N, C-alpha and C positions, 0 to 999 in steps of 0.2 A: 165822734164815734162813727159817723157815716163814712168819713174819709178812711178810717182804719179798716172798716168792713170792705170797702172798695179795694184797698191795697191788698188785703188778704185774698180776695177773689182773684185779683189780677195776678198775684203771685202763684196761686193754685193753677191758673190757666197758663201762665207764661213759662214757669220753671220747667215743666215737662217738655214744652215745645223747644225751649232753648237747649235742654239736655239732649233731645232727639237730634237736633241739628248739629250740635257739637260732637256727640258720641259717634254719629255715622262717619264723620270725617276723621275722628281720632282712632276708631277701632275697626273700621272696615278695611280689610287688607285685600288688595287686588294685586295680581301679578303686574309688574311694571315692565311690559314687553319692549324689546328693542329689535332693530333689524340686525342681521348677522354682520353687515358691514360696519354698523355703528359699534357693535360689541367688540369687533376686532380692532377698531380704532381707539377704544378706551384703554387708558393706561391702568390696568388692574391686574392683580394677582389672582383674582377669582376665576374659577373655571366658568366656561360658557355652557349654559344649559340650552339646548335647542329642541323646540317642538316643531317638527316638520309635518305639514299637512297638505292635502290637495283640496282644491276649491269645493268640489261637490262630494267629498267624502263624508258620509253620514256618521261613521265611526269617529272620525276626527272631530266633527261637531259635537258629538256626544261627550267626547273626552274634554273638550273645551268647557262644555256646560256642567258636567258632573265632577270633574277632577280639578281643573284650574280655578274654580270658584271657591275651593276649600281655603279658609283663612290661614290655617296652620301651614299648609303647603305653600301658599303664596308668600308667607313670611319667610320660610326657608329659602325659597327661590330668590326673593328680593335681597335677603341679607347675605347669603352664602354663594350665590351664583350671579352671573349676568344672564337673565332670562331672554331668550330669543324665540320669536314665533315667525316662521317663514311659510308662505304658501308656495309650494313647488308646482310650477307649470312648465313642463318640459317643452311644450310646443311653442310658447310665445316669449320665453325669457331665457337669458343665459343662465348657466348653472350657478347657483348661489355659492356652493361650497367647493369651488374649484381649487382652493388652496389646501384641501385635505386629501391625503393619500392613505391607503391602507398599509399594512406591514410589507407588502410586496411592491409598494410604490405605485399602485394602481389607483385611478380616480375613485372617489367615494361613490357608491351606487346604493340607492334605496331599493329594497325588495318588497316594500309594502308601506301602507300608511294607516294610521299615524305612525310616526317614528320619533323617538327621543334620542338625543345624543348629548354626551358630555365631551366638551372640547377643551384640551389643555395644550397650548402651543399648536403644533401641527399633528398631535395625536388625538384620537377620538375613540369613544366607545359608542356603539350604536345598538339600539333595541327597537324592534318593530312591533306593532300591534297596540291595542288598547291596554292602558295601564290604569289600575285603580289608584286611589289616593295612597293606600297602604303600599302597593307595589312600587309606586313612584318614590315614596318616602324611603323605602328600603334601597332603591337604586341610588338616590341622592346621598343617603347615609354612607353607602359603600364608596361613593365618589369622594366624599369628604373624610373617609376613614372613621366614620362614627357608626360602626356596626353594633347593633344591640344584641 
């Protein structure tokens, strides 16, 4: 009887701990970020989603904290896109997106940060400014032709 009582107590203590450890790895969805160079090197038919930010941009940091931590959004990005996060530093590094040109053949230029971009081949669509989870989901749905 004493061993049975100890086994029940151990089960009551251990099962929630085991569930918490397993469930956090199974159900926590985080964006699996890549570099732009790695995304371009992948052999994939998925469009590339780019989040471009500047190092000391507080709006960029807020978007990372408030938007890209949403599990549903992370799932969409991971399954339907190749997610890329790049920190743009014009003074110290070469331009990351030098392979992209606009309709006139001119080099891609950012007019503000944060910026999000969908890249397919050498074509891209660019949007500047903070995007909420809902705004970003709408943009992603349009990019995959899933307009609600």
